[in-house]
N, C-alpha and C positions, 0 to 999 in steps of 0.2 A: 504494500500500500504506500502511495506517495505521502510525503509529509504535507502539512497544512499549506505551506507556501506554494506548492506545485499541484496539489490535488485539484481535480476539475469539479466545477459546480454547475448543476443544472438550475437555472433561474426560471421560475414559472410565475407569470404575472397574476394568476388567479386560479383557483381550483376549476378543473374542467367541468365539474357538475354545475357551476354557475352558468357556463356557456350552454350546456345542454338544456337548462331550464329557461333559456331565452334572454339572458342578460348580455346584451350585445354592445354596451357602452361602458368603458372604464377609463382610467386616467393615466395609463402607462404609455409614454411616448416611444416612438421608434428610436429616438435619440437615446433614451435610457436603456433600451434593449441593447443597442450597439455598444454602449459602455460596459455591458455585462457579458457580451459574447459576440463572436464573429460567425456563428453558425446556428441555425435553428429554423423553426417553423411556427405557424399560428394562423391568425386571421386578423381582420381590422375592425374598427368600430363600425357598427351597423352590419356586421358580418359581410363586409364589402370585399369579397374575394379571399383567396388563399395567400399565405405569406411564406416566402422562402428567404432565409438569410444565408448567404454563401460567400465565404472569403470577405466578410465584413460589409457586404452590400445587401440591402434589403430590396426585395422585389414583391410587387403586388400582382397576383395572378387573377385578373378580373374575369367576370362571367362572359366576356367576349373571347376568352381563350388566350388573350395577349398578356405579356408580362410588362410591368411598368416599374421603373425605379421609384423609390419611395421618398417623399418629403419627411425629414426627420421629426417634424412636428405632428405628423399623423399619429393616431393612437390605436391601441389594441385592447380588446377585452380578454384575450387569451393568446399567449405565446410562450414558447420554451426556447431558451438559448443557452449555449455553452461556448467556452473557448476551445475550438477544435484543434487538437494536436494528436492525430491518430498514432497509435503504437503498433498496430497490426494491419497487414495488407494481404488480401487474397485476390487471385486472378482466375477468371473463368473464361474459357475460349469456346464454349459450346452454347447451343441454343436451348434455353430452359424457360419454362413459364414461371409466373410469380410464385405459385405454390411450391415449386421445386427450389426456387431461390430462397424462400423462407425456410424450407427444410435444410438447405445447405447452411444457412445462417444459424439455425437451431443447433446444428452439429459443431459449429465454429465458436459460438459464444461460450466462454468457459463457465459461466454461472448464470442461472435465471433469477438470481436475487440482486442483480446489479442493473443499473441503467447503462445503455450503450448509445453513443452517437454514431450514426452510420452515414457514409457517403458512398454511393454506388455510381460510378461514372464510366462512360464508354459508349459503345454502339448498341442500339436496340433495334430489333426487327419490327417491334410493335409496342406502342404505349397507349393506354387509354386513361384519360384523366377527367376530372370534373372540377368546376369552381362555382361557388355559391354566389348568387346575385344579391345585391344590397337588400337588407331587410329592416323592417321596424322591429323594435325590441318586443320581447315577450312571446313571440311565436316559437314554440319548441323546436329545437334543432332538428329532431327527427322528422318533423313535418317539412321543414325547409329542404332537407336533404332529398326528399322524394321528388323534387322539381328543379334539380340543378342541371344546367346544360353540360353536355359531355363533349369531349374532344378526342380525336384519334390521330396518332402519329405513326407513320411507317418509315422504316429505314432511317432512323434519326439518331443523332448523337445528343447526349445530355447527361444530366446528373439527377439521381434520387437523393434527397436530403431528408434526414429524419432521425428517429430514435426507436429503440426497443426498450420497453418499460415493463417491470413486473406487474402481474395481475393485482397484487395487494395495494397498488397505488392508483386504483381505478377511479377514485373520486378526486384525485389530484391532477392526473394527466391521462392521456389515452393509453390504455394498456396494450401490450403486444407491439407489433410493428406499425408505425405511423410515418408515412413517407409522402413527400411532395416531389413533383418532377419539374425540372427547368431545362429547356432545350439548350443545346450548346451555344447558340447565338444569343441566349438570354432573351428571346423574343416571345416565348410561349411556355405553357406548362399548366399545372394544376395538381389537385389531390389525386394521388395514384389509385387507380382501380385495378388495372392489370397491365402486365408487360411480358414481352418475350425478349430475352437477351440475345446478343451476338457475341461481343467481346467486352468484358467489364472488369474494372478494378474496384475492389471493395476495401474501403478504409474504415477502421474500427477504433473507437476510443471508449474506454469505460469511464463512467462518471460516478464518483464515490460520495458526493454530497448533493443535497437538494435544498434550494432556498425558495420558499413559497411566499409570495406577497398576498395579503388579504386586503382587497380594495376597501376604501372608506367612502362608499357611495350609498345613497339611500336604498337603491335597489338591492345591493349586495347585503346590506345590514338587515333588511327586512324580509328577505326571501328564505323560505324553508329549503335548506339544501340537504336534508336527511333522506330524501327519497332514493330508492335503489334505481340508479340510472343505467345499469349495465346493459340491459336489452336495448334501450334507446341509443346508447352510445355505440354499441356494436352495429346496429342497423344504420345509423348515420354515417359511420366510418366506412362500411363495406357495401352499402346499398348499390345494387345494380338494376338497371331498368330491364 
């Protein structure tokens, strides 16, 4: 285990169950996120698209399928970031589907009681993504996810950015694999639904500490966050038309 001065921290702006319950406006700026990490994902206030942070640059993947560089004053209701310095690398030169990729990662990650930051970059035969359109607050996330536009990419280079998180953290952040896709030209992307690889490099970093912010907003302070959200979150993250 690294000492405190070098160990990696996952900073989470708010518990994910607040997002699942429809709280889409909080007070964390992208500027603050970038001060805490150079790598991560999330969404934006009003659920206005998917977020990727890669190499210290934040991108907003809007419902038109395009990626936009982000104004540091924009805000997020939910995001996870860390300082990405991978310690392990794997290379795959075969065509495999997403379920096979996850199975390979399952065999590679040394412990399922740790958080891992994952960057999977290279050439893909196929990628399918989606991105949420801007929403009013209070509409449950699972209902929003049922009507998101989807995007398909063929023979494309790009990067999958995200995390693997243990199941016991399911009210704090998305459990299991949570990945967003950004094309190699940084022009498009979205929340990953499926992919088929061609040649990829997998960079892995374990994260040994979590820092969770608790928003001081009226909505957050007065909402009941004790409901079991596991089924809603699973459907919202993996929903396919």
